[in-house]
C-alpha positions in Angstrom: 9.8 12.7 8.5 7.5 15.0 10.0 7.1 16.9 7.0 6.1 13.9 4.9 3.7 12.8 7.7 2.1 16.6 7.2 2.1 16.0 3.3 0.4 12.6 3.4 -2.6 14.1 5.9 -2.8 17.5 3.9 -3.0 15.7 0.6 -5.4 13.1 2.2 -8.0 15.7 3.9 -7.8 17.6 0.4 -9.1 14.0 -1.0 -11.7 13.7 0.7 -13.5 17.3 0.3 -12.0 18.2 -2.8 -11.0 15.2 -4.8 -8.1 13.4 -5.9 -6.9 16.3 -8.2 -6.7 18.6 -5.7 -4.9 15.7 -3.4 -2.5 14.5 -6.2 -1.0 18.8 -6.9 -0.1 18.9 -3.7 1.6 15.7 -4.0 3.4 16.4 -7.0 4.2 19.4 -5.6 6.1 17.8 -2.6 7.9 15.5 -5.1 9.3 17.9 -5.8 11.3 19.0 -3.0 11.6 15.5 -1.7 15.5 15.8 -2.7 15.5 19.0 0.0 13.6 17.4 2.6 15.3 14.2 2.5 12.0 12.1 1.8 11.9 9.4 -0.3 10.1 9.8 -3.4 8.3 6.5 -3.7 6.4 7.4 -0.7 4.5 9.7 -1.5 4.2 7.8 -4.9 2.4 4.8 -2.5 0.7 7.7 -0.7 -1.0 8.9 -4.3 -1.8 5.4 -4.9 -3.4 4.8 -1.1 -5.5 8.0 -1.3 -6.6 7.2 -5.3 -8.0 3.6 -3.3 -9.6 5.7 -0.4 -11.4 7.8 -2.1 -12.6 5.5 -4.9 -11.0 6.3 -8.1 -11.7 4.4 -11.1 -9.6 0.9 -12.0 -7.9 2.6 -14.8 -6.8 5.7 -13.2 -5.3 3.0 -10.3 -3.6 1.4 -12.5 -1.7 4.1 -14.3 -0.9 5.4 -10.4 0.9 2.4 -9.7 2.8 2.5 -13.1 4.7 5.4 -11.4 5.6 3.4 -8.3 6.8 0.4 -10.3 9.6 2.5 -11.3 11.2 1.9 -7.8 11.9 -1.3 -6.6 9.7 -3.9 -5.9 8.1 -3.6 -1.6 5.8 -5.3 -0.1 4.1 -2.0 -0.1 3.7 -1.8 -4.0 2.9 -5.7 -4.5 -0.2 -5.0 -1.8 -1.3 -2.3 -3.2 -1.0 -4.2 -6.7 -3.2 -7.1 -5.4 -5.6 -4.2 -4.3 -6.0 -2.7 -7.5 -6.3 -5.9 -9.3 -9.1 -7.0 -6.8 -11.3 -4.0 -8.2 -10.4 -5.2 -11.0 -11.8 -8.5 -10.3 -8.5 -10.5 -11.1 -8.1 -12.6 -8.3 -5.8 -14.7 -9.3 -3.4 -11.6 -10.3 -4.4 -10.2 -6.5 -3.0 -13.7 -5.1 -0.2 -13.5 -6.6 0.9 -9.6 -5.8 -0.1 -10.3 -2.0 2.1 -14.0 -2.3 4.8 -11.5 -4.0 4.4 -9.6 -1.3 4.9 -12.0 1.4 8.1 -13.4 0.0 9.5 -9.9 0.4 8.7 -9.7 3.9 7.1 -12.5 5.6 5.4 -10.2 8.1 3.3 -8.0 6.1 0.3 -8.5 7.8 -2.2 -6.7 5.4 -1.0 -8.8 2.4 -1.5 -12.0 4.8 -5.2 -10.5 5.8 -5.7 -10.5 2.3 -5.1 -13.9 1.5 -6.9 -15.1 4.4 -9.9 -13.6 3.0 -9.5 -14.7 -0.4 -8.8 -18.2 0.3 -10.3 -19.5 3.1 -8.5 -22.4 5.4 -5.4 -22.1 3.9 -2.0 -21.3 6.2 -2.4 -17.7 6.1 -4.2 -17.5 9.0 -2.3 -19.2 10.7 0.9 -17.2 10.2 -1.1 -14.3 10.9 -1.6 -15.8 14.6 1.9 -16.8 14.8 2.6 -13.5 14.0 0.3 -11.7 17.0 1.1 -14.8 19.4 2.6 -13.1 22.9 5.7 -14.4 23.3 6.5 -17.3 25.3 7.3 -16.8 28.6 11.1 -17.5 29.4 12.1 -20.5 30.9 14.0 -20.0 34.8 
């Protein structure tokens, strides 16, 4: 697990200083070693998309990266990233659908809930976020 975090950190720093190509070479190289170190390749593919979002890659490039991630089983994180890319492309409806799918998979997926609160003010999503972060009720004696 430490190996994965170090690879992600190195790729993120490279992306910010040398551009996505340098970061992508690190991540693609790490993908070849995944089996040797017991890391899920999906985690690195997701990180490629996250770095692309972070440094502002064009939407078409992000959609290409997301296609690589879609080869893996659907997860809240893949749906969240699909929503972020849809927002950048100007498709609010597609973004809402992706965030809603993420929440159907994991009702506590906070990033998707936060995006839905922003896209749909006044909806029940704000209440769900408040419930997730409400302090636990004291135990009755």
